[in-house]
N, C-alpha and C positions, 0 to 999 in steps of 0.2 A: 670096516676097513676102507680107507680112502683109495680112490682110483689114482693110478699113476698119471703124472702130468704128460701131456702129449706135445711133441715137438715136430716142427718141420725144418729140416736142415737145408740151408741154401748155400751152396758153394759156387764160386764164380771166378772167372778170369777174363783176360782180354786177348784178342788174337794178335799174332805176330806174323803177318803174311810173309815178310821177307825171310823169316826163319823157317818157313814151311808149315807154320801152325795157323790154320785159318778155319778150322772146324772143330767141334767138340760134341761128343755124345751127351745126351741129356741123362743117360744112365750114369749115375755118379761113380759106380765101380769101374765102368769102362773109361769114363772121363779121368778117373784117378790114374789110369795107366797112360793117359795122353798128356797129362799136365801135373807137374810136381806141386804146383800151387793148389790144384784141386785135391790132390792126394793129402796134402797137409791139412786143408780145411776139413775134408771128410773125417780124417782121423781125430782131429781136435774136437770137432762137434760130437762125434760118437763117444769120445772119452767123457765129455761133459755130461751127456745123457746117461751114460752108465753110472758115473759118480753120483748123480742126483736121482738115480733109480727112476728115470723117466722112460718114455716110450717114443721111438722114432716113427711117427706116422708116415712121413714122406721124406725122401731125400732127392734133391734136384741139383743138377749142375747147369750153370748158365755161361754162355759166351757173350759178354757184354761188349758190343761193338763200339759204343761211344765212350770217350774218356770223361765226359762231363755231364751227361744226361742219360736218363733211362731210355733205351730203345723200345719201340712198340712191341717187339718180340718178347723182351724181358717182362714188360708190364703185363702182357697177356698171360704169360706163365704165372705171374703173381696173382692175377685176377682169377685164373682157373683154380689155383690152389685155395684161394679164399672161398670159392664157391663149393669146392668138393671136400675140403678137410674140416675137421671138427672146429666149431666156432670158438672153442676155448683153447685151441692149440696155439703155441708160441713159435714164431719164426725165429730160428736160431742161425746166426751167421758170425763171421769173424770180422771185427772192426779194424781194417787195415789203416784207417785214418788215425788210429791210436799210435801208429808207428810213423813218425815224421810226416803225417798228413797224407800218406800215400793211399791210392786206390779206394776212393769212396764207392759205395754201391748205391747209385741213385734210384734204382728200381724199388728198393725197400722203402726209402723215404717217401716216395710218391704213391706206392701201391699198398702199403700195409700200415694200419694205425700204429702209432708209436707204442701204445700200451701192449701191443701184441708182438713187439720185437725185443729180442735179447741179443746183444752183440758181445762176443767174447774178445778179450785182449789177444793180440797176435803173439802169444808167447812161443818161444822155441819148443820143438817137440822132437822126440826120438822117432825116426822113421827108418826101418830096416837096419837098426843098430847104429844109425848115425844121427847126430843132432842137426835138425833142419831149423834154421833161423830165417824167418821170412824177411826181416830187414836186410840181412846179408844177401839173401837170394835176390831181392829187388835191386839192391845196389849193384850186383853183378850184371843184372839185366840192363840197367841204365848204362853201364860201361859198354856193354855189347851194342846197345842202340846208338850210343855216341860214336863208336867205332864204325858202325854200319853207315851212319849219316856222313861221316868223313870219307867213306869209300866211294861216294857218289861220282866224283870226277873220274876215278879209275874205272868204275863200272861203265861210264859213258864211253871211255876210250876202248874198252873191251868190246862193247856192242858195235861201235863204229868199225873196229877192225874186223869183226865177224862179217860185217856187211860189205867189206871190200871185195870187189869182183861181182857183186850182185846188183849192180846199178841198173841192169836191164829189167829187173823184176818190178812188178807193181808193188804198191805198199802192202796190199793184202798178201801177196806172195812172199814179200820180205818178212812179214809177221809170221807166216807159217814156217818159213825157213828158220827164223830165230827160235821159235817154239820147239821145232824138231831137234834143233841143236842144244836144247835145254838152256837157252839164254832167256831169262825172265826179266821183267822190268826191275828197277831198283827196289820197288815196293813188293816184289815177289809175285806179281801177277803175270798172266800170259800176255803176249803182245797181240794187239789188234791193229788194223789199219789206222784207226783214229789215234790211239796213244803213240803209235810209231811216228805218225805225222807230226804230232806235237814235239816228240823227242828230237826229230830231225830238224825241225824249225829252230829249236834252241841250240842245235849244234852248228847252225850256219854262221 
């Protein structure tokens, strides 16, 4: 009787700080509750392993910080998996580049030999009784990102209005004031004296 084929499932996504999404659990089940993209990948990869009677040796969720290259953190995760997992295991992931060239995963290309990689097509999948189409999902996010980019002038006016009457405060104190009032940078980060200084220079 032949042994079942071993797989390492790798699901990943990118952060969206302005939307409050800046961290991700490496536990794929926890991550699936934080990101619909991770949930989709986890379920699609598990379905494939079940259909082909394989064994999931490991499942990992990654937050890839860079849009065009593998970050050191992702590469280290891959290197650790290569050292600790079965030498004949296959790295399984979803190839989003098959859908309009979106979302390549550079960590796989640099960290894992091509003969050990298997990429699945990003086909639509039923999740919680509803059809999840990754192409449609990413298109919606691009529209949201475009809308967010276009909101930058209004965001600037809102922050400047919040600072009205606070002229006597130092830059550090103004940053603390804005953070306490829940006014973040347009990129979704807390204010500091440094980024506020740059912000105010551009406003002059």
